[in-house]
Residue frames as qw, qx, qy, qz and C-alpha x, y, z in Angstrom:
[[0.024, -0.100, 0.582, -0.806, 24.29, -11.38, -51.90],
 [0.266, -0.509, -0.801, -0.168, 21.08, -12.32, -50.26],
 [0.287, -0.718, -0.114, -0.624, 18.63, -10.11, -48.46],
 [0.805, -0.559, -0.198, 0.027, 19.17, -12.03, -45.23],
 [0.734, -0.050, -0.107, 0.669, 22.92, -11.46, -45.34],
 [0.163, 0.489, 0.062, 0.855, 22.51, -7.74, -46.07],
 [0.524, -0.708, -0.198, -0.431, 19.95, -7.40, -43.29],
 [0.842, -0.423, -0.184, 0.280, 22.38, -9.06, -40.88],
 [0.589, 0.133, -0.038, 0.797, 25.30, -6.90, -41.89],
 [0.007, -0.465, -0.088, -0.881, 23.32, -3.65, -41.79],
 [0.093, -0.206, -0.779, 0.585, 21.37, -4.75, -38.70],
 [0.443, 0.010, -0.088, -0.892, 17.92, -4.06, -40.08],
 [0.583, 0.029, 0.673, -0.455, 14.76, -6.07, -39.53],
 [0.663, 0.381, 0.644, 0.007, 13.53, -6.82, -43.03],
 [0.487, 0.352, 0.492, 0.631, 13.29, -5.90, -46.68],
 [0.006, 0.918, 0.325, 0.227, 11.37, -2.71, -46.01],
 [0.443, -0.848, 0.120, 0.264, 14.00, -1.40, -43.61],
 [0.649, -0.134, 0.454, 0.596, 16.73, -2.46, -46.03],
 [0.336, 0.657, 0.450, 0.503, 15.04, -0.44, -48.79],
 [0.202, -0.967, -0.148, -0.055, 14.79, 2.54, -46.43],
 [0.611, -0.581, 0.259, 0.471, 18.50, 2.30, -45.59],
 [0.541, 0.166, 0.492, 0.662, 19.39, 2.38, -49.29],
 [0.102, 0.839, 0.398, 0.357, 16.98, 5.27, -49.86],
 [0.416, -0.888, -0.009, 0.197, 18.56, 7.15, -46.95],
 [0.634, -0.324, 0.371, 0.596, 22.06, 6.53, -48.32],
 [0.424, 0.458, 0.498, 0.602, 21.09, 7.75, -51.79],
 [0.069, -0.929, -0.280, -0.234, 19.42, 10.91, -50.49],
 [0.539, -0.772, 0.105, 0.321, 22.30, 11.61, -48.11],
 [0.613, -0.087, 0.431, 0.656, 24.81, 11.22, -50.95],
 [0.289, 0.654, 0.470, 0.517, 22.76, 13.58, -53.11],
 [0.265, -0.901, -0.258, 0.225, 22.78, 16.39, -50.53],
 [0.394, -0.575, 0.253, 0.671, 26.30, 17.72, -51.30],
 [0.352, 0.226, 0.638, 0.646, 25.66, 17.46, -55.04],
 [0.003, 0.791, 0.531, 0.303, 22.52, 19.56, -54.82],
 [0.372, -0.823, -0.127, 0.410, 24.21, 21.97, -52.41],
 [0.395, -0.362, 0.394, 0.747, 26.91, 22.72, -54.98],
 [0.155, 0.361, 0.662, 0.638, 24.54, 22.88, -57.93],
 [0.204, 0.019, 0.152, -0.967, 22.11, 25.79, -58.09],
 [0.471, -0.271, -0.716, -0.438, 19.13, 23.52, -57.52],
 [0.314, -0.267, 0.482, -0.773, 17.05, 24.55, -54.53],
 [0.841, -0.044, -0.061, -0.536, 14.29, 22.03, -55.35],
 [0.796, 0.201, -0.563, 0.092, 16.74, 19.14, -55.56],
 [0.211, 0.287, -0.665, 0.656, 18.36, 20.07, -52.26],
 [0.523, -0.193, 0.301, -0.774, 14.97, 20.48, -50.59],
 [0.898, 0.033, -0.257, -0.355, 13.78, 17.11, -51.89],
 [0.670, 0.236, -0.640, 0.293, 16.97, 15.31, -50.86],
 [0.003, 0.265, -0.613, 0.744, 16.89, 16.83, -47.37],
 [0.686, -0.136, 0.123, -0.704, 13.18, 16.02, -46.97],
 [0.891, 0.090, -0.420, -0.147, 13.73, 12.40, -47.99],
 [0.458, 0.279, -0.677, 0.505, 16.72, 12.12, -45.67],
 [0.273, -0.251, 0.465, -0.804, 14.74, 13.55, -42.75],
 [0.805, -0.066, -0.043, -0.588, 11.67, 11.39, -43.39],
 [0.841, 0.141, -0.522, 0.025, 13.60, 8.14, -43.76],
 [0.265, 0.301, -0.667, 0.627, 15.68, 8.90, -40.67],
 [0.490, -0.217, 0.342, -0.772, 12.49, 9.44, -38.65],
 [0.897, 0.016, -0.217, -0.384, 11.02, 6.14, -39.88],
 [0.735, 0.232, -0.592, 0.236, 14.19, 4.18, -39.12],
 [0.217, 0.145, -0.649, 0.715, 14.60, 5.62, -35.64]]
């Protein structure tokens, strides 16, 4: 897969936005894991990353 194809499929502008989309997906997937585990710091970090990346992308 090329970066250009992934950018077209995910409708992002470039490599930086593509990295941010993957970072958002990873942090969003980690939220339920940290919610079930007794890890307040992990949940806080995952929610902060999700919030920050969402603000940058929108």
